[in-house]
LUMBA-13668 format. One record per residue (C-alpha): x, y, z; residue number from 1; chain. Coordinates in nm, 4 decimals. Layout:
# residues N
+----------+----------+----------+------+-------+
|        u |        v |        w | resi | chain |
+----------+----------+----------+------+-------+
|        X |        Y |        Z |  NUM |     A |
...
+----------+----------+----------+------+-------+
# end
This chain:
# residues 260
+----------+----------+----------+------+-------+
|        u |        v |        w | resi | chain |
+----------+----------+----------+------+-------+
|   0.0000 |   0.0000 |   0.0000 |    1 |     A |
|   0.1375 |   0.3398 |  -0.0993 |    2 |     A |
|   0.2220 |   0.5825 |   0.1814 |    3 |     A |
|  -0.0317 |   0.8702 |   0.2241 |    4 |     A |
|   0.2362 |   1.1295 |   0.1531 |    5 |     A |
|   0.2272 |   1.0477 |  -0.2174 |    6 |     A |
|  -0.1409 |   1.1352 |  -0.2330 |    7 |     A |
|  -0.0755 |   1.4533 |  -0.0331 |    8 |     A |
|   0.1967 |   1.5512 |  -0.2795 |    9 |     A |
|  -0.0368 |   1.4791 |  -0.5684 |   10 |     A |
|  -0.3072 |   1.7140 |  -0.4361 |   11 |     A |
|  -0.0720 |   1.9736 |  -0.2854 |   12 |     A |
|  -0.1246 |   2.3320 |  -0.4077 |   13 |     A |
|   0.1442 |   2.5202 |  -0.5936 |   14 |     A |
|   0.3409 |   2.7385 |  -0.3515 |   15 |     A |
|   0.3011 |   3.1120 |  -0.3918 |   16 |     A |
|   0.6415 |   3.2763 |  -0.4318 |   17 |     A |
|   0.5641 |   3.6007 |  -0.2497 |   18 |     A |
|   0.3613 |   3.4262 |   0.0189 |   19 |     A |
|   0.6456 |   3.1887 |   0.1037 |   20 |     A |
|   0.8991 |   3.4713 |   0.1357 |   21 |     A |
|   0.6734 |   3.6957 |   0.3490 |   22 |     A |
|   0.5660 |   3.4122 |   0.5814 |   23 |     A |
|   0.9283 |   3.3003 |   0.6122 |   24 |     A |
|   1.0279 |   3.6479 |   0.7310 |   25 |     A |
|   0.7474 |   3.6434 |   0.9892 |   26 |     A |
|   0.8518 |   3.3041 |   1.1208 |   27 |     A |
|   1.2189 |   3.4088 |   1.1077 |   28 |     A |
|   1.1481 |   3.6921 |   1.3495 |   29 |     A |
|   0.9555 |   3.4640 |   1.5817 |   30 |     A |
|   1.2143 |   3.1830 |   1.5854 |   31 |     A |
|   1.5349 |   3.3876 |   1.5569 |   32 |     A |
|   1.6764 |   3.2697 |   1.8899 |   33 |     A |
|   1.6142 |   2.9034 |   1.8072 |   34 |     A |
|   1.7649 |   2.9403 |   1.4606 |   35 |     A |
|   2.0732 |   3.1166 |   1.5945 |   36 |     A |
|   2.1160 |   2.8509 |   1.8640 |   37 |     A |
|   2.1017 |   2.5644 |   1.6153 |   38 |     A |
|   2.3482 |   2.7380 |   1.3844 |   39 |     A |
|   2.5968 |   2.7994 |   1.6678 |   40 |     A |
|   2.5682 |   2.4382 |   1.7862 |   41 |     A |
|   2.6330 |   2.3224 |   1.4309 |   42 |     A |
|   2.9458 |   2.5399 |   1.4130 |   43 |     A |
|   3.0744 |   2.4182 |   1.7501 |   44 |     A |
|   3.0379 |   2.0564 |   1.6379 |   45 |     A |
|   3.1721 |   2.1025 |   1.2860 |   46 |     A |
|   3.4776 |   2.3226 |   1.3558 |   47 |     A |
|   3.6811 |   2.0414 |   1.5245 |   48 |     A |
|   3.6244 |   1.8214 |   1.2190 |   49 |     A |
|   3.7427 |   2.1010 |   0.9906 |   50 |     A |
|   4.0535 |   2.1586 |   1.2033 |   51 |     A |
|   4.1431 |   1.7889 |   1.1904 |   52 |     A |
|   4.1057 |   1.7896 |   0.8130 |   53 |     A |
|   4.3294 |   2.0937 |   0.7677 |   54 |     A |
|   4.6077 |   1.9944 |   1.0111 |   55 |     A |
|   4.8032 |   1.8100 |   0.7336 |   56 |     A |
|   4.7889 |   2.1285 |   0.5234 |   57 |     A |
|   4.9579 |   2.3454 |   0.7871 |   58 |     A |
|   5.3136 |   2.2862 |   0.6501 |   59 |     A |
|   5.2014 |   2.4019 |   0.3066 |   60 |     A |
|   5.0397 |   2.7178 |   0.4452 |   61 |     A |
|   5.3527 |   2.8007 |   0.6475 |   62 |     A |
|   5.5702 |   2.7510 |   0.3415 |   63 |     A |
|   5.3422 |   2.9701 |   0.1306 |   64 |     A |
|   5.3564 |   3.2497 |   0.3901 |   65 |     A |
|   5.7354 |   3.2269 |   0.4074 |   66 |     A |
|   5.7637 |   3.2490 |   0.0287 |   67 |     A |
|   5.4972 |   3.5108 |  -0.0275 |   68 |     A |
|   5.5989 |   3.7455 |  -0.3072 |   69 |     A |
|   5.8393 |   3.5000 |  -0.4736 |   70 |     A |
|   5.7184 |   3.4683 |  -0.8371 |   71 |     A |
|   5.9219 |   3.1487 |  -0.8862 |   72 |     A |
|   5.7927 |   2.9704 |  -0.5774 |   73 |     A |
|   5.6364 |   2.6262 |  -0.6173 |   74 |     A |
|   5.4965 |   2.4324 |  -0.3156 |   75 |     A |
|   5.7290 |   2.1586 |  -0.1884 |   76 |     A |
|   5.5759 |   2.0867 |   0.1525 |   77 |     A |
|   5.4114 |   1.7644 |   0.0351 |   78 |     A |
|   5.7075 |   1.6189 |  -0.1517 |   79 |     A |
|   5.7915 |   1.3960 |   0.1461 |   80 |     A |
|   5.4381 |   1.2540 |   0.1633 |   81 |     A |
|   5.3785 |   0.9185 |  -0.0030 |   82 |     A |
|   5.0938 |   0.8520 |  -0.2434 |   83 |     A |
|   4.9350 |   0.6270 |   0.0196 |   84 |     A |
|   4.9340 |   0.9109 |   0.2741 |   85 |     A |
|   4.7783 |   1.1533 |   0.0267 |   86 |     A |
|   4.5105 |   0.8993 |  -0.0720 |   87 |     A |
|   4.4460 |   0.8292 |   0.2958 |   88 |     A |
|   4.4005 |   1.2011 |   0.3611 |   89 |     A |
|   4.1519 |   1.2302 |   0.0733 |   90 |     A |
|   3.9532 |   0.9352 |   0.2115 |   91 |     A |
|   3.9625 |   1.0928 |   0.5587 |   92 |     A |
|   3.8283 |   1.4200 |   0.4177 |   93 |     A |
|   3.5446 |   1.2318 |   0.2469 |   94 |     A |
|   3.4531 |   1.0368 |   0.5627 |   95 |     A |
|   3.4618 |   1.3451 |   0.7840 |   96 |     A |
|   3.2562 |   1.5433 |   0.5335 |   97 |     A |
|   2.9990 |   1.2637 |   0.5263 |   98 |     A |
|   2.9904 |   1.2491 |   0.9070 |   99 |     A |
|   2.9536 |   1.6276 |   0.9309 |  100 |     A |
|   2.6596 |   1.6079 |   0.6920 |  101 |     A |
|   2.4867 |   1.3525 |   0.9131 |  102 |     A |
|   2.5490 |   1.5566 |   1.2289 |  103 |     A |
|   2.4128 |   1.8705 |   1.0622 |  104 |     A |
|   2.1071 |   1.6796 |   0.9443 |  105 |     A |
|   2.0373 |   1.5752 |   1.3029 |  106 |     A |
|   2.0806 |   1.9313 |   1.4361 |  107 |     A |
|   1.8686 |   2.0999 |   1.1712 |  108 |     A |
|   1.6196 |   1.8147 |   1.1727 |  109 |     A |
|   1.5613 |   1.9149 |   1.5335 |  110 |     A |
|   1.5252 |   2.2746 |   1.4127 |  111 |     A |
|   1.2525 |   2.1710 |   1.1669 |  112 |     A |
|   1.0608 |   2.0051 |   1.4495 |  113 |     A |
|   1.1184 |   2.3070 |   1.6723 |  114 |     A |
|   0.9776 |   2.5320 |   1.3985 |  115 |     A |
|   0.6640 |   2.3211 |   1.3799 |  116 |     A |
|   0.6266 |   2.3150 |   1.7591 |  117 |     A |
|   0.6581 |   2.6941 |   1.7874 |  118 |     A |
|   0.4506 |   2.7619 |   1.4765 |  119 |     A |
|   0.1512 |   2.5657 |   1.6009 |  120 |     A |
|   0.2090 |   2.6128 |   1.9749 |  121 |     A |
|   0.2148 |   2.2397 |   2.0480 |  122 |     A |
|   0.3840 |   2.0662 |   2.3405 |  123 |     A |
|   0.5129 |   1.7670 |   2.1456 |  124 |     A |
|   0.8410 |   1.6090 |   2.2495 |  125 |     A |
|   1.0939 |   1.6893 |   1.9772 |  126 |     A |
|   1.3923 |   1.5267 |   2.1469 |  127 |     A |
|   1.7424 |   1.6715 |   2.1518 |  128 |     A |
|   1.9796 |   1.8000 |   1.8882 |  129 |     A |
|   2.1285 |   1.4559 |   1.8289 |  130 |     A |
|   1.8196 |   1.2425 |   1.8854 |  131 |     A |
|   1.7915 |   1.1801 |   1.5121 |  132 |     A |
|   2.1378 |   1.0224 |   1.5094 |  133 |     A |
|   2.0427 |   0.7964 |   1.7989 |  134 |     A |
|   1.6998 |   0.6849 |   1.6795 |  135 |     A |
|   1.7434 |   0.6769 |   1.3021 |  136 |     A |
|   2.1175 |   0.6416 |   1.2471 |  137 |     A |
|   2.0982 |   0.3671 |   0.9845 |  138 |     A |
|   1.8200 |   0.5384 |   0.7899 |  139 |     A |
|   1.9994 |   0.8734 |   0.8115 |  140 |     A |
|   2.3199 |   0.7082 |   0.6905 |  141 |     A |
|   2.1477 |   0.5418 |   0.3965 |  142 |     A |
|   1.9613 |   0.8605 |   0.3032 |  143 |     A |
|   2.2839 |   1.0619 |   0.3118 |  144 |     A |
|   2.4580 |   0.7962 |   0.1038 |  145 |     A |
|   2.1731 |   0.7824 |  -0.1478 |  146 |     A |
|   2.1530 |   1.1598 |  -0.1960 |  147 |     A |
|   2.5314 |   1.1826 |  -0.2251 |  148 |     A |
|   2.5372 |   0.9027 |  -0.4807 |  149 |     A |
|   2.2646 |   1.0640 |  -0.6920 |  150 |     A |
|   2.4430 |   1.4008 |  -0.6774 |  151 |     A |
|   2.7782 |   1.2482 |  -0.7770 |  152 |     A |
|   2.6196 |   1.0562 |  -1.0630 |  153 |     A |
|   2.4520 |   1.3731 |  -1.1860 |  154 |     A |
|   2.7823 |   1.5626 |  -1.1604 |  155 |     A |
|   2.9603 |   1.2944 |  -1.3635 |  156 |     A |
|   2.7082 |   1.3413 |  -1.6459 |  157 |     A |
|   2.8717 |   1.6675 |  -1.7571 |  158 |     A |
|   2.7295 |   1.8567 |  -1.4561 |  159 |     A |
|   2.4090 |   1.9642 |  -1.6337 |  160 |     A |
|   2.1862 |   1.7022 |  -1.4599 |  161 |     A |
|   2.2987 |   1.8341 |  -1.1198 |  162 |     A |
|   2.0866 |   2.1439 |  -1.1774 |  163 |     A |
|   1.7856 |   1.9170 |  -1.2191 |  164 |     A |
|   1.8418 |   1.6809 |  -0.9229 |  165 |     A |
|   1.9405 |   1.9480 |  -0.6714 |  166 |     A |
|   1.5757 |   2.0580 |  -0.6361 |  167 |     A |
|   1.4250 |   1.7134 |  -0.5630 |  168 |     A |
|   1.7198 |   1.6151 |  -0.3410 |  169 |     A |
|   1.6637 |   1.9275 |  -0.1332 |  170 |     A |
|   1.3219 |   1.7925 |  -0.0329 |  171 |     A |
|   1.4460 |   1.4497 |   0.0748 |  172 |     A |
|   1.5584 |   1.5899 |   0.4114 |  173 |     A |
|   1.2355 |   1.7639 |   0.5275 |  174 |     A |
|   1.0226 |   1.4768 |   0.3959 |  175 |     A |
|   1.2334 |   1.2369 |   0.6026 |  176 |     A |
|   1.2119 |   1.4564 |   0.9148 |  177 |     A |
|   0.8330 |   1.4821 |   0.9069 |  178 |     A |
|   0.7740 |   1.1265 |   0.7807 |  179 |     A |
|   1.0388 |   0.9187 |   0.9553 |  180 |     A |
|   0.8423 |   0.5964 |   0.9051 |  181 |     A |
|   0.9074 |   0.6190 |   0.5299 |  182 |     A |
|   1.1741 |   0.3916 |   0.3866 |  183 |     A |
|   1.4779 |   0.5547 |   0.2290 |  184 |     A |
|   1.3664 |   0.4551 |  -0.1205 |  185 |     A |
|   1.0170 |   0.5983 |  -0.0645 |  186 |     A |
|   1.1673 |   0.9174 |   0.0791 |  187 |     A |
|   1.3763 |   0.9654 |  -0.2361 |  188 |     A |
|   1.0770 |   0.8796 |  -0.4530 |  189 |     A |
|   0.8537 |   1.1298 |  -0.2690 |  190 |     A |
|   1.1236 |   1.3993 |  -0.2898 |  191 |     A |
|   1.1501 |   1.3625 |  -0.6676 |  192 |     A |
|   0.7733 |   1.3574 |  -0.7086 |  193 |     A |
|   0.7376 |   1.6737 |  -0.5012 |  194 |     A |
|   1.0402 |   1.8485 |  -0.6521 |  195 |     A |
|   0.9373 |   1.7741 |  -1.0093 |  196 |     A |
|   0.5819 |   1.8954 |  -0.9542 |  197 |     A |
|   0.6892 |   2.2572 |  -0.8922 |  198 |     A |
|   1.0498 |   2.2543 |  -1.0113 |  199 |     A |
|   1.0619 |   2.6080 |  -1.1534 |  200 |     A |
|   0.8836 |   2.7607 |  -0.8544 |  201 |     A |
|   1.1139 |   2.5820 |  -0.6110 |  202 |     A |
|   1.4174 |   2.6907 |  -0.8126 |  203 |     A |
|   1.3059 |   3.0548 |  -0.7992 |  204 |     A |
|   1.2345 |   3.0396 |  -0.4266 |  205 |     A |
|   1.5690 |   2.8686 |  -0.3695 |  206 |     A |
|   1.7649 |   3.1394 |  -0.5508 |  207 |     A |
|   1.5976 |   3.4262 |  -0.3633 |  208 |     A |
|   1.6188 |   3.2507 |  -0.0253 |  209 |     A |
|   1.9885 |   3.1686 |  -0.0792 |  210 |     A |
|   2.0605 |   3.5344 |  -0.1522 |  211 |     A |
|   1.8755 |   3.6420 |   0.1621 |  212 |     A |
|   2.0560 |   3.3791 |   0.3708 |  213 |     A |
|   2.3904 |   3.5082 |   0.2380 |  214 |     A |
|   2.3265 |   3.8706 |   0.3332 |  215 |     A |
|   2.5151 |   3.8138 |   0.6571 |  216 |     A |
|   2.8343 |   3.8013 |   0.4511 |  217 |     A |
|   2.8141 |   4.1817 |   0.4369 |  218 |     A |
|   2.9165 |   4.1850 |   0.8039 |  219 |     A |
|   3.2520 |   4.0190 |   0.7331 |  220 |     A |
|   3.0803 |   3.6792 |   0.7065 |  221 |     A |
|   3.0173 |   3.6644 |   1.0827 |  222 |     A |
|   2.6656 |   3.7914 |   1.0199 |  223 |     A |
|   2.5845 |   3.4750 |   0.8239 |  224 |     A |
|   2.5373 |   3.3035 |   1.1593 |  225 |     A |
|   2.2209 |   3.5108 |   1.1945 |  226 |     A |
|   2.0915 |   3.4585 |   0.8386 |  227 |     A |
|   2.2057 |   3.1126 |   0.7307 |  228 |     A |
|   1.9123 |   2.9309 |   0.8905 |  229 |     A |
|   1.6621 |   3.1343 |   0.6868 |  230 |     A |
|   1.6823 |   2.8649 |   0.4167 |  231 |     A |
|   1.5469 |   2.6064 |   0.6605 |  232 |     A |
|   1.2615 |   2.8353 |   0.7605 |  233 |     A |
|   1.1618 |   2.8908 |   0.3962 |  234 |     A |
|   1.1794 |   2.5159 |   0.3365 |  235 |     A |
|   0.9580 |   2.4519 |   0.6389 |  236 |     A |
|   0.7012 |   2.7148 |   0.5323 |  237 |     A |
|   0.6847 |   2.5710 |   0.1796 |  238 |     A |
|   0.6413 |   2.2171 |   0.3121 |  239 |     A |
|   0.3748 |   2.3276 |   0.5609 |  240 |     A |
|   0.1711 |   2.5177 |   0.3029 |  241 |     A |
|   0.1811 |   2.2413 |   0.0429 |  242 |     A |
|   0.2155 |   1.8924 |   0.1905 |  243 |     A |
|   0.1103 |   1.9987 |   0.5401 |  244 |     A |
|   0.0775 |   1.8084 |   0.8678 |  245 |     A |
|  -0.1979 |   1.5750 |   0.9799 |  246 |     A |
|  -0.1405 |   1.6051 |   1.3553 |  247 |     A |
|  -0.2166 |   1.9770 |   1.3926 |  248 |     A |
|  -0.5310 |   2.1874 |   1.3594 |  249 |     A |
|  -0.4331 |   2.3545 |   1.0320 |  250 |     A |
|  -0.3920 |   2.7030 |   1.1819 |  251 |     A |
|  -0.0354 |   2.8306 |   1.1939 |  252 |     A |
|   0.0853 |   3.0940 |   1.4368 |  253 |     A |
|   0.1599 |   3.3456 |   1.1661 |  254 |     A |
|  -0.1996 |   3.4231 |   1.1164 |  255 |     A |
|  -0.3671 |   3.2199 |   0.8472 |  256 |     A |
|  -0.5241 |   2.8801 |   0.7889 |  257 |     A |
|  -0.2876 |   2.6500 |   0.6043 |  258 |     A |
|  -0.4171 |   2.4813 |   0.2920 |  259 |     A |
|  -0.3792 |   2.1042 |   0.2835 |  260 |     A |
+----------+----------+----------+------+-------+
# end
């Protein structure tokens, strides 16, 4: 029997571009503290991984600083490293990047649930920042692996298909968060069905939202901490106003009945 989400996607209304942006700003103001907290936690967790990855590159950076201004300088810091060590470092970077993706999915998956809780004023238990890793580790791992594999395959096909798959793959994460009983294959299937249905609209919203989320770069990039999570809010608002939720009364906190 097909999961109900496929029927909900089939009858979901087309998102209104202006409505999504305006409602996202309203919810952004209401949930600013929560968004900032999740972003800071993500940075605290991710920075150690980044430092570990870049430790082997320190000799090269030191050498480059020492030879700054020399037009004939060529890096030699890695000449003593064997091929096996370089390959091992590349594999380590890949594994750490994959792990960081999973950790971030758990943190911002909690943020999605927190948005819903605050939006509808419910008292549901949304767990902790890393509850998703504890309760759905294998499914989260397989979903991350599947989305990465699809993205890599699309990139190998002369990069053009990546512009197509990036929209459906974006929806795999929120669909998984709000429908965690779905299998990984059904999650991917639902994401492509939803993404394909309104591809151009989602692409337009994505471009505008990404620009808004990057505005913090004006403040020497530090300000991005306060704007980066806007993309998740816009994703939540779009999901809420199209697919919707069955366990709430249909009235969001930002003033209007939500169509389902």
